[in-house]
N, C-alpha and C positions, 0 to 999 in steps of 0.2 A: 286243630285248635288255632293254628296260625291264620288259617283262612277265615275262621269265625271272627277273630279280632279285626281283620281287615274289613270284613263286611260291616261290623258294628261301627268302626271308625268312619267308613265311607257314608253310612246312613246318617251318622251324627253330623258330619261335615255338610251333607246335603240339607238336613233340617236347619242348621245354622245359616247356611247360605240363603235358603228360601225365606226363612223368618227375617233375616236382616234386610231383605228387599221389600218387605210388607209394611203397611202402616204400623202394625204392632211392633215390628222390629225397629222401625224408625223411632217410635215413641219410647221404647226401652233404651235406645241409644241416647236420646235426649235426657233421660232421667239419670243416666250414669254420669256422675260428675267427679272431679278430683276431690280428694279428702280436704276437709275444711273449706269447701267452696259452697256457695249458694247461687242457684240460678233462678231465672224467672219462674219455672214450674214449681220450685219449692216454696216460693213466697206466697203467703196468703194475705188478703187485704187486712191492713192494720197490724201485721206481724212485726213491723219494725217501728219501735218507739224510742223516744229520747232516752228513757231509762235503760233500754237494752243496748244502746250505743255507748261504747267506751269513750272516755274523754280523748278528743283528738282523732276519733275514728273517721270523721269526715273533715278534710281540710281543703283549702282553696285549690291545692295542687290536684286533688282528686275530683273536683267538680269541673265538668266540661264547660269551657267558655261559651256564653250565649245560651246555656241550657236553663237558666233561672228566669222566672217571670217577675213582674212587678209585685204580684200577689205573694211571692215568696219572702218579701221583706216587710218589716214593721214600719209604721209611719216614722219618718225622719231618718231612716237608715240610708235612703238614696239621696244624692245631691239634688238640689233644685234644678228643674229642667230649663233648657234654652227656649227662646221664642219658638212657637210652633209645636212644642211637645204637648202631650195630653193636658187638658185643663187651661191651656193658654192659646188663644186663637192666633197669635202672631200678628205681624204687620199686614195691612190691607194689600191686596194684589193690585196690579195695574188695571185701568179701566177696561171694560170688555165690550163685546158686540152682542146686540140682541135684536129681535124682531126681523130676522133675515127674510127677504122675499125676492122673487124674481119678477121683473117687469119686462114684458115682451112687446115688440112692435114690428111692423114691416112696411115696405113700400107697396105701391100699387102693383098688381099682376098685369104687366103689359110688355110690349116689345121695345120700349124706349131703351136706347143704348147706355145711358148713365143714370144711376139711381143713388139716392142717399136716404137714410132713415135715422131717427134718433128716438130715445125714450128717456123720460124723466123719472127719478125716484119720487115717491110720495113725500109730501112736506115733512121736514124734520129728519129725513133719512139721507144717508150718503151712499154713493156707489162704492162697493168694495171689490167689484170685478164685473166683467161683461164679455160680450163677444158678438160675432155676426156670422152669417152664412148666406150663400147665394143658392138659388134653386136651379141654376142652369150650368151645364158643362161648358158653355161658351162665355161665361162671365167670371170675373176675378175681383176680389176685394183690393182696394188700394188705400183705404183708410179704415181703421178700426181702433177706437180709443175712447178714453173717458172724456166727458165734457170738461171744459176748462173750469167750470164752477164746481166740479166734483159731485154733481147731483144727477148724473145720467150718463148715457153711452151714445156714441155716434159712429156711423159706418157709411162708407161710400163704395160703390162697385161700378164696373163698366164691362160691357161686352167687348172682348178682344177680337171677336169674329162676329160682326153684326149679322143678325138673322131676324126673321119675322117671328121667331118663337117667343111666346110670352114667358117672362121670368120674374122673380121677386127677390128682394133683399130682406133678410130677417135680421133683427137686432134685439139683444136682451141686455139688461143690467141686473146685477145682484146688488140689492139695496139693503141697508141695515141701520139701526141706531148705533152710532159709534160714540162712546163716552170717553 
């Protein structure tokens, strides 16, 4: 008899252990809640109404800060917004940049020892950046800057080891309408 009880208890423990590790066992565990408690699985859509809530059941101490939305309030319950809030465009921002384009140019492709090149922005546009590059390992830039009038880019380069190899100086300007 004693052996029979041990076998029954062992089998029961095995069933409980196996069922607890299955989706069915997990679902059963989530449905078991403490007395007088309600969890998400027990709530049905529309189950909680104002009439079912006792006076003072929901207080500001029980509401998580930041969890309410504008829609949760009646008109006039929220203070007027600051500039930039919904419904108020706020102050105008600083002027911007538009119509960006890159203008490119280059010197002649020859073996002359010193070269310079420049590019101009289209009428009405200003340079907001630029640069230059040489096509030879024997040449180096010695000037690379915005034009004094602010409407283009200038560069100069020289061969530091004169050779008969042809080379070129490339220059570019980034132009835009600046307001």
